[in-house]
C-alpha positions as CSV (number, residue, x, y, z in Angstrom):
1,M,-10.4,-17.7,9.3
2,A,-7.1,-16.4,7.9
3,L,-5.2,-18.7,5.6
4,N,-2.2,-18.8,7.9
5,S,-4.2,-19.7,11.0
6,R,-5.8,-22.6,9.0
7,Y,-2.3,-24.2,8.8
8,E,-1.1,-23.5,12.3
9,P,-2.4,-26.9,13.7
10,F,-0.2,-28.6,11.1
11,L,2.9,-26.5,11.9
12,E,2.5,-27.4,15.6
13,R,3.5,-30.9,14.6
14,I,7.0,-29.6,13.8
15,T,9.3,-29.6,16.8
16,V,12.8,-28.3,17.3
17,E,14.8,-29.5,20.3
18,P,18.4,-28.4,20.8
19,G,19.5,-31.9,21.9
20,K,17.7,-33.9,19.3
21,C,18.8,-34.3,15.7
22,G,21.2,-31.4,16.0
23,G,18.4,-29.0,16.6
24,R,16.9,-29.7,13.2
25,P,13.1,-29.6,12.8
26,C,11.5,-33.0,13.5
27,I,8.1,-34.6,13.3
28,R,6.3,-34.4,16.6
29,G,9.4,-35.0,18.7
30,Y,10.3,-38.2,16.9
31,R,13.8,-38.5,15.5
32,L,12.4,-38.2,12.0
33,R,13.6,-34.9,10.5
34,V,11.4,-32.7,8.3
35,G,14.4,-32.9,5.8
36,D,14.2,-36.7,5.8
37,V,10.5,-36.6,4.9
38,L,11.2,-34.0,2.2
39,D,14.1,-36.0,0.8
40,L,12.0,-39.2,0.6
41,I,9.2,-37.4,-1.2
42,A,11.8,-35.8,-3.6
43,H,13.1,-39.3,-4.4
44,G,9.6,-40.5,-5.3
45,A,8.2,-41.9,-2.1
46,S,4.4,-41.7,-1.9
47,R,2.5,-40.7,1.2
48,E,1.3,-44.3,1.4
49,E,4.8,-45.6,1.4
50,L,5.9,-43.1,4.1
51,L,3.0,-44.1,6.3
52,A,3.7,-47.8,5.8
53,D,7.5,-47.4,6.5
54,Y,7.0,-45.2,9.6
55,P,4.1,-46.5,11.6
56,F,4.1,-43.5,14.0
57,L,3.7,-41.1,11.1
58,E,0.3,-39.6,10.4
59,P,-0.9,-38.1,7.1
60,E,-1.0,-34.6,8.8
61,D,2.7,-35.0,9.6
62,I,3.5,-35.2,5.9
63,T,1.4,-32.1,5.2
64,A,3.1,-30.3,8.1
65,A,6.6,-31.1,6.6
66,L,5.6,-29.7,3.2
67,L,4.0,-26.6,4.8
68,Y,7.1,-26.0,6.9
69,A,9.3,-26.2,3.9
70,A,7.1,-23.9,1.9
71,R,7.3,-21.3,4.8
72,Q,11.0,-21.6,4.9
73,T,11.3,-20.6,1.2
74,D,8.9,-17.7,1.5
75,H,11.3,-15.1,2.7
76,L,11.7,-11.7,1.0
77,I,15.1,-11.2,-0.6
78,L,16.2,-7.7,-1.3
79,A,18.4,-7.3,-4.4
80,D,21.4,-4.9,-4.3
81,A,20.2,-1.7,-5.9
82,S,23.7,-0.8,-7.1
């Protein structure tokens, strides 16, 4: 199994709907944005705290948010050769 296909089930948890949260990526159609999860983690929230504060949230959702963010930063940037 390829590395990318191993993570596809996690990434399927990320949804984007034009009429919800301004079209920003959310967790499984809920109004909890990937950015919200990342911001909470960046400010020190643990997985356990997130799961306690958001009863609908599953451990795999947190992993999905982190994987989604990692994918977003993995874009090739070409430097100007001049």
